[in-house]
C-alpha positions as CSV (number, residue, x, y, z in Angstrom):
1,M,119.1,120.8,66.9
2,S,121.9,118.3,66.5
3,D,123.5,116.4,69.3
4,G,126.6,115.7,67.2
5,S,125.4,112.5,65.7
6,Q,121.7,113.0,64.9
7,V,119.0,115.6,64.5
8,A,116.6,115.8,67.4
9,P,113.9,118.1,68.8
10,F,115.2,121.3,70.2
11,F,115.9,121.3,73.9
12,G,117.4,123.4,76.7
13,A,115.8,126.6,75.3
14,L,117.1,129.7,77.0
15,P,116.1,133.2,76.1
16,L,118.8,134.7,73.9
17,P,121.3,136.3,76.4
18,A,122.4,139.9,75.8
19,G,125.5,139.9,73.7
20,T,124.7,136.9,71.7
21,D,125.4,137.0,68.0
22,V,123.1,135.2,65.5
23,V,124.9,134.2,62.4
24,H,124.0,132.3,59.2
25,L,126.0,129.3,58.0
26,P,127.1,130.0,54.4
27,G,126.3,127.2,52.0
28,R,124.5,125.1,54.6
29,T,120.9,124.2,54.3
30,G,118.9,124.2,57.5
31,L,117.2,121.0,58.8
32,G,114.0,120.6,60.7
33,L,111.7,117.8,61.7
34,D,108.5,116.7,60.0
35,R,105.4,115.6,61.9
36,T,106.7,112.1,62.2
37,G,109.9,113.3,63.8
38,R,112.1,112.6,60.7
39,P,114.7,115.2,59.6
40,R,113.8,117.2,56.5
41,E,115.3,120.1,54.6
42,L,113.6,123.5,55.4
43,G,113.6,124.4,51.7
44,Q,115.8,126.3,49.2
45,G,117.2,129.5,50.6
46,R,116.5,128.4,54.2
47,F,120.1,128.6,55.4
48,G,121.4,127.1,58.6
49,V,121.7,129.6,61.4
50,A,123.5,129.5,64.8
51,A,124.0,131.5,67.9
52,I,127.4,132.6,69.3
53,L,127.0,132.9,73.1
54,P,128.7,135.4,75.4
55,I,131.0,134.5,78.2
56,G,129.3,132.6,81.0
57,Y,127.2,130.2,78.9
58,L,127.8,126.7,77.6
59,R,125.9,125.4,74.5
60,M,123.9,122.2,74.9
61,S,123.6,121.4,71.2
62,L,124.7,122.2,67.7
63,P,122.8,123.8,64.8
64,A,121.1,121.2,62.5
65,Y,122.1,121.6,58.8
66,I,123.3,119.7,55.8
67,D,127.0,120.0,55.2
68,D,128.1,120.5,51.6
69,L,131.6,118.8,51.6
70,G,132.3,120.7,48.4
71,A,131.9,124.0,50.2
72,P,134.7,125.7,52.2
73,P,134.8,124.9,56.0
74,L,132.8,127.2,58.2
75,R,134.9,129.8,60.1
76,P,135.7,128.1,63.4
77,R,133.3,129.5,65.9
78,A,131.3,128.2,68.9
79,Y,128.1,127.5,67.0
80,A,125.0,126.7,69.1
81,A,121.5,125.7,68.1
82,V,119.1,128.6,67.9
83,G,115.4,128.7,67.4
84,A,112.2,130.6,68.3
85,D,109.6,130.0,71.0
86,T,105.8,130.1,70.4
87,N,105.9,133.9,70.6
88,G,108.6,134.1,68.0
89,Q,111.2,135.2,70.5
90,L,114.7,133.8,69.8
91,V,116.0,131.1,72.1
92,V,119.3,129.2,72.2
93,S,120.1,125.7,73.4
94,A,122.4,126.6,76.2
95,F,123.0,126.5,80.0
96,A,124.0,129.5,82.1
97,L,127.1,128.4,84.1
98,D,127.9,132.0,85.2
99,A,125.2,134.4,83.9
100,E,127.0,137.3,85.5
101,A,130.2,136.7,83.7
102,A,129.3,138.8,80.8
103,A,129.6,141.8,83.1
104,V,133.4,141.4,82.9
105,D,133.4,141.9,79.1
106,G,134.6,145.5,78.5
107,R,134.9,145.4,74.8
108,S,131.7,147.4,74.3
109,A,132.3,149.9,77.1
110,P,131.2,153.3,75.9
111,D,134.3,155.1,77.1
112,L,136.9,152.5,75.8
113,A,138.1,154.6,72.9
114,A,138.6,157.6,75.2
115,R,140.4,155.5,77.8
116,I,142.8,154.2,75.1
117,T,143.5,157.7,73.9
118,T,144.2,159.0,77.4
119,T,146.4,156.0,78.3
120,Q,148.5,156.3,75.2
121,R,148.9,160.0,75.8
122,D,150.1,159.3,79.3
123,Q,152.3,156.3,78.4
124,P,153.5,157.1,74.8
125,S,156.6,154.9,75.1
126,S,154.9,151.7,76.2
127,R,155.0,149.1,73.4
128,V,152.9,146.7,75.4
129,L,150.1,149.2,75.8
130,R,150.4,150.1,72.1
131,Q,150.0,146.4,71.2
132,L,147.0,146.0,73.6
133,A,145.3,149.1,72.1
134,R,145.4,147.6,68.7
135,C,144.1,144.3,70.0
136,A,141.3,146.1,71.8
137,K,140.3,148.3,68.9
138,D,141.0,146.2,65.8
139,Y,140.2,142.7,67.2
140,R,137.8,143.6,70.1
141,C,139.8,141.6,72.5
142,R,138.2,141.6,76.0
143,A,141.5,141.0,78.0
144,A,143.2,143.7,76.0
145,A,140.4,146.3,76.6
146,N,140.7,145.6,80.3
147,A,144.2,147.1,80.3
148,F,142.6,150.5,79.6
149,L,139.5,150.1,81.8
150,G,141.5,149.3,84.9
151,R,139.5,146.2,85.9
152,H,139.4,142.4,85.9
153,D,142.0,140.5,83.9
154,C,144.6,142.0,81.5
155,A,146.5,140.1,78.8
156,L,150.2,140.4,78.6
157,P,151.4,139.5,75.1
158,V,154.9,137.9,74.8
159,A,154.8,136.9,71.1
160,A,155.4,133.2,72.0
161,P,155.6,130.7,69.2
162,R,153.0,127.9,68.8
163,N,153.6,124.2,69.3
164,E,150.2,122.9,68.3
165,R,148.9,122.6,64.7
166,P,145.3,121.7,65.0
167,P,143.2,121.1,61.9
168,E,142.0,124.2,60.1
169,V,138.4,123.4,61.1
170,L,139.0,124.4,64.7
171,V,141.0,126.7,66.9
172,L,142.3,126.1,70.4
173,H,141.0,129.2,72.2
174,D,137.5,129.9,73.3
175,D,135.3,132.0,71.1
176,A,134.8,134.7,73.7
177,D,138.3,135.9,73.0
178,A,139.5,137.5,69.8
179,S,141.4,135.8,67.0
180,P,143.8,138.2,65.3
181,T,145.2,137.2,61.9
182,E,148.7,138.2,62.8
183,P,151.1,137.7,65.8
184,A,152.2,140.4,68.2
185,A,154.4,142.9,66.3
186,F,157.2,142.8,68.8
187,R,158.8,140.8,71.6
188,P,158.5,142.7,74.8
189,T,161.2,142.8,77.5
190,P,160.5,141.6,81.1
191,E,160.7,145.2,82.2
192,E,158.1,146.4,79.7
193,L,155.7,143.6,80.8
194,A,156.3,144.4,84.4
195,D,155.5,148.1,83.8
196,A,152.2,147.3,82.1
197,A,151.3,144.7,84.7
198,S,152.0,146.8,87.8
199,R,150.1,149.7,86.3
200,H,147.1,147.4,85.8
201,L,147.2,145.9,89.2
202,E,147.8,149.1,91.1
203,G,145.0,150.9,89.0
204,G,142.2,148.6,90.0
205,G,142.8,145.4,87.9
206,T,142.9,142.1,89.7
207,I,144.7,139.7,87.3
208,V,147.4,139.9,84.7
209,A,147.6,136.9,82.4
210,F,150.2,135.3,80.1
211,G,148.9,133.1,77.2
212,R,145.4,134.7,76.7
213,A,143.5,134.5,73.4
214,C,145.7,134.8,70.3
215,E,149.0,134.2,72.1
216,G,151.2,131.1,71.3
217,E,152.5,128.9,74.1
218,P,154.0,131.0,76.8
219,L,156.0,128.1,78.2
220,L,158.1,128.4,75.0
221,A,159.1,131.9,76.2
222,V,159.8,130.8,79.7
223,R,162.8,133.1,80.3
224,V,160.9,136.3,79.4
225,V,157.8,135.2,81.4
226,E,159.9,134.1,84.4
227,E,161.8,137.4,84.6
228,A,158.6,139.3,84.1
229,I,157.0,137.6,87.0
230,V,159.9,138.4,89.3
231,A,159.9,142.0,88.1
232,I,156.2,142.4,88.6
233,R,156.5,141.2,92.2
234,E,159.4,143.6,92.8
235,R,156.9,146.4,91.9
236,T,153.7,145.2,93.6
237,R,152.3,142.5,95.7
238,L,148.8,143.2,94.5
239,G,146.6,140.9,92.4
240,T,147.1,137.6,90.7
241,I,149.7,136.6,88.1
242,H,147.9,134.0,85.9
243,L,149.1,131.7,83.1
244,E,147.0,130.1,80.3
245,T,148.9,127.1,78.8
246,N,148.7,123.8,77.1
247,G,151.1,122.4,79.7
248,S,153.6,121.2,77.1
249,S,156.7,121.7,79.3
250,P,156.6,120.5,82.9
251,V,160.1,121.9,83.5
252,A,159.2,125.4,82.3
253,L,156.0,125.5,84.3
254,R,157.9,124.5,87.5
255,R,160.3,127.4,86.8
256,L,157.3,129.8,86.6
257,C,155.8,128.4,89.8
258,D,159.1,128.9,91.6
259,A,159.2,132.5,90.2
260,G,156.0,133.5,91.9
261,L,153.1,132.4,89.5
262,D,149.8,132.5,91.4
263,S,147.4,130.5,89.2
264,V,147.5,128.4,86.0
265,A,144.8,127.1,83.7
266,V,145.8,124.1,81.5
267,R,143.8,123.9,78.2
268,V,142.6,120.6,76.7
269,V,140.0,119.5,74.2
270,S,140.1,116.0,75.4
271,A,141.6,114.0,78.4
272,R,142.0,110.9,76.2
273,E,145.5,110.6,74.7
274,E,144.2,109.3,71.3
275,T,141.7,112.2,70.9
276,Y,144.1,114.8,72.3
277,E,146.8,113.9,69.8
278,A,144.3,113.9,66.9
279,I,142.9,117.3,67.7
280,H,145.8,119.3,69.3
281,R,148.4,117.8,67.0
282,P,151.2,118.7,69.5
283,E,154.8,119.4,68.3
284,G,157.6,118.3,70.7
285,F,155.4,117.1,73.5
286,R,152.8,114.5,74.3
287,F,149.7,114.3,76.6
288,A,152.0,112.7,79.3
289,D,153.8,116.0,79.5
290,V,150.4,117.8,80.1
291,R,149.7,115.5,83.0
292,A,153.2,116.1,84.4
293,S,152.7,119.9,84.2
294,I,149.4,119.6,86.1
295,A,151.3,117.6,88.8
296,H,154.1,120.2,89.0
297,A,151.5,123.1,89.4
298,I,149.8,121.2,92.2
299,A,153.1,120.5,93.9
300,G,154.0,124.2,93.5
301,K,150.9,125.2,95.5
302,V,149.4,127.4,92.8
303,S,145.7,127.6,92.0
304,V,145.1,125.1,89.3
305,A,142.2,125.0,86.7
306,L,141.5,122.6,83.9
307,R,140.2,124.5,80.9
308,V,138.1,122.2,78.8
309,L,137.1,123.3,75.3
310,A,133.8,121.4,74.8
311,L,132.0,120.2,71.7
312,P,128.7,118.5,71.9
313,G,129.0,115.0,70.3
314,L,132.6,114.7,71.4
315,T,133.1,115.9,75.0
316,D,129.9,114.1,76.1
317,R,131.0,110.7,74.8
318,T,131.2,108.1,77.6
319,R,134.9,107.4,77.2
320,E,135.7,111.1,76.8
321,L,133.7,111.8,80.0
322,D,135.3,109.0,81.9
323,A,138.8,110.3,81.0
324,L,137.9,113.9,81.9
325,V,136.6,112.8,85.3
326,R,139.8,110.9,86.0
327,L,141.9,113.9,85.0
328,A,139.8,116.3,87.1
329,G,140.2,113.9,90.0
330,D,144.0,114.8,90.0
331,L,143.2,118.4,90.9
332,P,143.0,119.3,94.6
333,A,139.9,120.6,96.3
334,G,139.3,124.2,95.5
335,G,140.5,123.9,91.9
336,S,138.4,124.8,88.9
337,L,137.0,123.0,86.0
338,V,136.5,125.7,83.4
339,L,134.1,124.7,80.5
340,C,134.3,126.8,77.3
341,D,132.8,126.1,73.9
342,L,135.3,124.8,71.3
343,A,135.4,127.1,68.3
344,A,135.0,124.9,65.2
345,D,133.2,123.9,62.1
346,P,131.3,121.4,64.2
347,Q,130.4,118.6,61.7
348,R,133.9,118.5,60.2
349,A,135.6,118.7,63.6
350,L,133.6,115.7,64.8
351,R,134.9,113.7,61.9
352,I,138.4,114.1,63.1
353,A,137.8,111.9,66.2
354,P,135.5,109.3,64.7
355,S,133.7,106.9,67.0
356,G,130.8,104.6,66.9
357,E,130.1,105.6,70.5
358,A,127.0,107.6,71.2
359,A,127.1,110.7,73.3
360,V,125.2,111.0,76.6
361,G,124.3,114.6,76.0
362,M,125.7,117.8,77.5
363,R,123.2,118.1,80.4
364,R,124.0,114.5,81.6
365,M,127.7,115.3,81.2
366,L,127.3,118.4,83.5
367,D,125.3,116.3,86.0
368,R,128.1,113.7,86.1
369,L,130.8,116.3,86.5
370,R,129.0,117.9,89.4
371,T,128.8,114.5,91.1
372,D,132.2,113.0,90.3
373,A,134.2,116.2,90.4
374,A,132.3,117.8,93.3
375,H,135.5,118.9,94.9
376,L,136.0,121.4,92.0
377,R,134.3,124.6,91.0
378,I,132.6,124.2,87.6
379,V,132.7,127.6,85.9
380,A,132.5,129.2,82.5
381,L,135.7,131.3,82.8
382,P,138.7,131.1,85.0
383,R,138.4,132.7,88.5
384,P,141.9,132.5,89.8
385,F,142.3,133.4,93.5
386,V,143.2,137.0,94.1
387,R,146.2,137.9,96.3
388,L,145.3,140.2,99.2
């Protein structure tokens, strides 16, 4: 495995969880260790391989391979080191933060297709459900599938634009969600969003969420989201209205809190301004705005989570960890620190934020967060509070 800076013996072996994908890394030669502990190529045709973990798990290390800089970047995914135990059974270098979380993943539900057909027959004029059906079927989006299964969280697409331009070697959503190659095909009205949301919440779902997965930044569509929140609450008091955001507009977030937003998760790769700017590449805002948005959400008395997209070799650097602990310290007791794997070409992403600083390791990072951010829940996916 690789810790982000060097090849080392495999550690943190966990039996391959159900739902894990094992993939090969095109054009990358796998690395192993010889009897003296020095890295060596595994031989011609021995390609690098990696595991893509399901929701609820956090990788501890990266796959070890030789990067051919003349080859195209790897598709951005949350690659984790994978190996085999003495019995030949596959293992992955990972930690189970919430092993039961995979149960909320409805993408492979055996009756999903039938549920989609029935719902579209009953709601033929709903453009929101039509879009979610395509997301569920064509892109296997978990939060879209839930709209038809009547459970857990449901995404509400608003076709918001983006205001971050990260390097092509990474994407700023977690790999458990889908990544369509095209934006939503229409701009829904607040009434259309409220119809789909109230249907979900009254039909057994617990959360409706703006800004999930492939969406742009919902704060850039603040008027539509604000009016939709008001309209949802005119129809039902059930469930939680949740927002996933980069926190780019404190004023817009305050408007949504005033409108009746229940919970918010602010997404960051780094809590250090220098690293944040290099990776997020924000347009029209700065990291100071993100901090101000968190402060507004806290003042607005909504449930607040910090969603950290983690990459071994970066997130566990000492200065990165210090900054993360300071930012987490701003959250009130009962908030959440949500750890997700950053989807990236790992070696090339690590070159974007160069540093001579060694990483302490993901396990030590978790230990410190549990000590220095003990007032927060450390989870693998957001668990916003549910209105009764």
